[in-house]
C-alpha positions as CSV (number, residue, x, y, z in Angstrom):
1,X,21.6,-16.5,14.3
2,X,20.6,-13.2,12.6
3,X,18.3,-10.7,14.4
4,X,15.2,-9.7,12.6
5,X,15.3,-6.3,10.9
6,X,12.3,-4.2,11.5
7,X,10.1,-3.3,8.5
8,X,10.0,0.4,7.5
9,X,7.2,2.2,5.5
10,X,7.5,5.9,4.8
11,X,5.2,8.0,2.8
12,X,5.9,11.5,1.5
13,X,3.3,13.7,-0.1
14,X,4.5,15.2,-3.4
15,X,3.5,18.8,-4.3
16,X,4.6,21.1,-7.1
17,X,4.6,24.8,-7.7
18,X,4.0,27.8,-5.5
19,X,0.4,26.8,-5.0
20,X,1.6,23.4,-3.7
21,X,-0.5,21.4,-6.1
22,X,-0.8,17.8,-4.8
23,X,0.8,15.4,-7.4
24,X,0.7,12.2,-5.3
25,X,2.6,10.2,-2.8
26,X,6.0,8.6,-2.9
27,X,6.0,5.4,-0.8
28,X,9.2,3.7,0.5
29,X,9.1,0.2,2.0
30,X,12.0,-1.8,3.5
31,X,11.5,-5.4,4.7
32,X,14.8,-6.9,5.7
33,X,17.2,-6.5,2.8
34,X,14.4,-5.7,0.3
35,X,13.6,-2.1,-0.6
36,X,10.9,-0.9,-2.8
37,X,9.5,2.5,-3.9
38,X,6.3,3.4,-5.6
39,X,4.7,6.6,-6.8
40,X,0.9,6.9,-6.4
41,X,-0.4,9.8,-8.4
42,X,-3.3,11.9,-7.0
43,X,-6.4,11.2,-9.2
44,X,-7.2,14.9,-9.3
45,X,-3.8,15.8,-10.7
46,X,-3.7,12.8,-13.1
47,X,-7.1,13.9,-14.4
48,X,-6.0,17.5,-15.0
49,X,-2.9,16.3,-16.9
50,X,-4.9,13.8,-18.9
51,X,-7.3,16.5,-20.1
52,X,-4.5,18.7,-21.1
53,X,-2.7,15.9,-23.0
54,X,-5.9,14.8,-24.6
55,X,-6.4,18.3,-26.0
56,X,-2.8,18.8,-27.0
57,X,-3.5,19.4,-30.7
58,X,-5.9,22.3,-29.9
59,X,-3.5,23.7,-27.4
60,X,-0.6,23.4,-29.8
61,X,-2.5,25.4,-32.5
62,X,-3.5,28.1,-30.0
63,X,-1.8,31.6,-30.4
64,X,0.0,31.0,-27.1
65,X,1.9,28.0,-28.6
66,X,1.7,28.8,-32.3
67,X,2.4,25.5,-34.0
68,X,1.2,25.1,-37.6
69,X,-1.1,22.2,-38.5
70,X,1.6,20.7,-40.7
71,X,3.8,20.4,-37.6
72,X,1.4,18.5,-35.4
73,X,2.3,15.0,-36.6
74,X,5.9,15.6,-35.6
75,X,4.8,16.0,-32.0
76,X,2.1,13.3,-31.9
77,X,4.3,10.5,-30.4
78,X,5.0,12.6,-27.3
79,X,1.3,12.8,-26.5
80,X,-0.4,9.9,-28.2
81,X,0.9,6.6,-26.8
82,X,0.1,3.7,-24.5
83,X,0.6,5.7,-21.3
84,X,-2.2,8.1,-22.3
85,X,-4.6,5.1,-22.7
86,X,-3.4,3.7,-19.3
87,X,-4.3,7.0,-17.6
88,X,-7.7,6.9,-19.2
89,X,-8.4,3.4,-17.9
90,X,-7.3,4.4,-14.4
91,X,-9.6,7.5,-14.5
92,X,-12.6,5.4,-15.6
93,X,-12.4,3.1,-12.6
């Protein structure tokens, strides 16, 4: 007869940069032989990233970045995709 293995759940808060901006939580769960991890983004951070990505064309044309209008379509797939819409849906809830 096998002994029952205790379940484990650990959460780690994720922060980036010198200011320690909260990005979210990494969650680890083990139940018996099963293991699972998940990343839960902080809504405040996701919102900040979403706004920046939504305005990427204006930012790209700014003097700090310096792209030309003719170059924007080459970069569009990096910023305009299904994940952008998924973030918008999450933020509207």
